[in-house]
N, C-alpha and C positions, 0 to 999 in steps of 0.2 A: 295955809295951803298944804295939802297931804302929800306926804313926799311918798315917790313911786319905788324909793332905794330898795333893793331886794331884800336887804337884810335888815331893815328897818324893824325895830322891835323884838330883835334878836340878840340873845347873848350867846357867845361862843367862849368855852374854857379849853385853854390849850394846854395840856397836861404832859407834853413831852420834854425834851432837854431844849436849851435855850435855841438850839438849830431849828425848832419849828416854829419860832416867833417870827419869821421873816414874812408871813403872811398877815399880820396885824395890820400894817396900813391898806391892804387890800380889804380887810373886814370890816375897816371904818370907813374906807372909801363908798363901801357898798351899803352903809348905814348902819352896821352891826355894831355892838359893844365887845371887845375882846378881853378876855381877861386871861393872864398869863398867870399859872400854877403848875408847875413841874413838878411830876411826881417820881422822876428818876433824873439821875446827872451821871454824866460819865467821866473819867480819871485815865488818865494813860496810864499802863503799867510800866513802871521803869526797872528793868532788871540788869544785873553785872554785867550779864551775857549779852546785853543787846549789840555791843559792837561785832560779836560774833554770827549772831541772828540778822543781822543788817548785810554782814558781808556774804550770808550764803542766801540771802533773798536775790541778791543781783546776779543771781547763778540759773536761777528758776526759769524755765520757759514761760511761765505763765505766773502771774502774780492775781490773786481773787480777793475782790472786794464787796461786800455785802451791805455795808453802810459808811456813812460819812464820818461817824464816830471813828471807824477803824483807820479810815483816810487821813483824819485827824491827828489821831495819834502816830501813824505812819509819818505823816509829815515832819512832827516834832522829831521823830528820831533821825529823820534824813538831815535834817538844821543841826542836830547836835553832833552829826559826824561828818559834816558837812558834804552832803551828798544832793545830787540833782537827778531828774530824769534820764541824763543821758548815761549815767554811772549804771542803770539797769538796762540788761539785754532782753527781759521778758516781755512778753505781750500780758494785756492787761484785760481782765475780765470783771465786768462791774454790775450791780445790779442796783436798777432806779436811777432816775436822771440826778437827783441829789448827789447821790455818791458819784455819778461819773461825772458832773460839772466839778465836784471837789478834785478829785484826781487828773482832770484835764487841767484845772488849776496850777497844777504842780508841773505840768510840761509833759505829762504823760498821754498817749493817745490811747483811747480805750478800743478794743479789738471785737468785743463782744459784750451784749448786755441782752437778757432775755427778752421775750417778748411780752413777758408778764413779770412784773417784779418782785420774784420770789423765788426762793432756794428750791421748792419742789419742781419749779419749772425750769430753773438753771439745769437741773441735773438732767433733764430730759432733752434739751437743747445744744447745752455746751459739747458734749462727745465728739458730735458731727463737726465743730470747728476746730477743737482743741486734737482731735488725732486720737490714735488708739492707746498710747502709754505716755502721755506728757508728764513732764515734772511739773508739778502745780503747787504753789504757797498760797493757802487760804490765810488769809490776815484777818481777825477776828477779835469779837470780844469774849470776855470769859462767859457768856450766857448765852453765847451761839448756838443754836441746835446741832445735832449730829447730821442734817441731813445731805451736807457736799459729801460728807465722808461715806455714810453709810450709803448714798445713792449712786454716787459717780462711780463707773465701771473700771476705774483704775485709782492706785493709792493716791493721797495727796498728802502734804505736810501742814501741819500749823502752826501759826505763830500768834498767839494772845495778846494783845497790844493795850488793850484797855479794859476796865472794870466798870459796871454799872452799881450805881449807888441810889439806894431807895430814898427818897425824900418822904416824911410822916409830918413835915411842918405846913404842910400846903391844908391840912384835913380842914379846918374851920372856916378856911378861905372859899374852897369850894362849897360846902356845906351851905354857908351863909349868902354866896351868890346865888344857887340853886333854890334855895326858899325865898331869896328876894325878887325872883325873875319870873317872869310869866310864859316865857320861851327858851329855853336855854338849851343848849346842847354841848357835850362835853366829850372831845376828839381824844379817843385812844388810839396809839399808834404804835404800841408792842405789848405782848404778854406780858413785862415785867411792869410798865404802867398799869395795865388791867388789873394786876394782883395788888397792888397799893390802893387802886381805887375801891377796887372789892373790899380790902381790909378796913380802910379807912372812913371813906365814904358811904359807899352801898351798904354797909353793916348798921348804918346809923338812920340813913333818911331813905334805901331801897334803891333799887335799880330803876323803878319806874319815874321817880321824882324827876328826871331831867332824858331828854334824848340823847342817845348814846350812838357815836360814830365811830367805825373802824376801819382804819386804814391798812387793809392787806387781809387775806383770808385767815393767815395765822391768828393775826389780832382778833379777828372775829370769831374764830373757834375757842380762844381761851376766854372770850366773853361769853360764849353761850356755853363752855363749860361750868361757869358759875351760875347758869340756869336764867341768864338773863336774855334780853331781847337786843338785837342790833337794830338800831331803826335807820341809819345811814352807813352805806356799805358801797362806795363808787367802786367802779370796775377797773379804773385807772388809779394804781396806789399813789397818789400824791396828795399833797394839802391842798393845791387848788382843786382837785376833783372832788375832795370831799366839801368844799367850801361850795361848790358848786350844786351837789346833792342837797346841800343844807338848805339852801333856797327854797327846794323843793318841797321841803316838808314844813305843813302848816302847824298852827298852835296847838299844843296838846291841853294847855287849860282852857 
């Protein structure tokens, strides 16, 4: 009997950090094959001044998080210094449902999330909520763009709490998977992952060898900068939304 599962015959390669692999069960349930091949990993940055930084963080009116990775690194520092959400007086601004969920699990209430999960929309919508001159701390990774610092109409402080590490050990796994599949989609969710994919995979077999899915218009722009085409780009910047779009994409070969 022929299957009616929407991802039947499709292979989906997940290239983000381990946090993006929570969608695997859904892919399998929909009849697809999921291949985990992270092109980046993140690592908390530990500094001897962390005790001073986290004490200062307790005083800000707003704490801004734009990634789940930043939340996880911040949570690690909270645990190290025996702090909980009640020790922080500021409100929370968050970009994305995953980031919001992660910070809420720590006991915080998220007071602001932009209508589209991107930093450029954040700078347009946040000032109306935050007021004219709030004290804000952006808790970030070392590769975060300067969109918030440059775009907001008031000064913000920044605390870099994690770094992004490129992984080049997945190159052959991805290449062999693409070559062996009739209908394969590679999901890219950050400019960092795009750059590694371009260097390790696309340089060998070309961008056209697989469908390319981008989560977010910043990631899409990074792909376009490499001269490639984006086949899947959901309007909502979540992994579930990209899977829904993949179900609509027909066979390439």
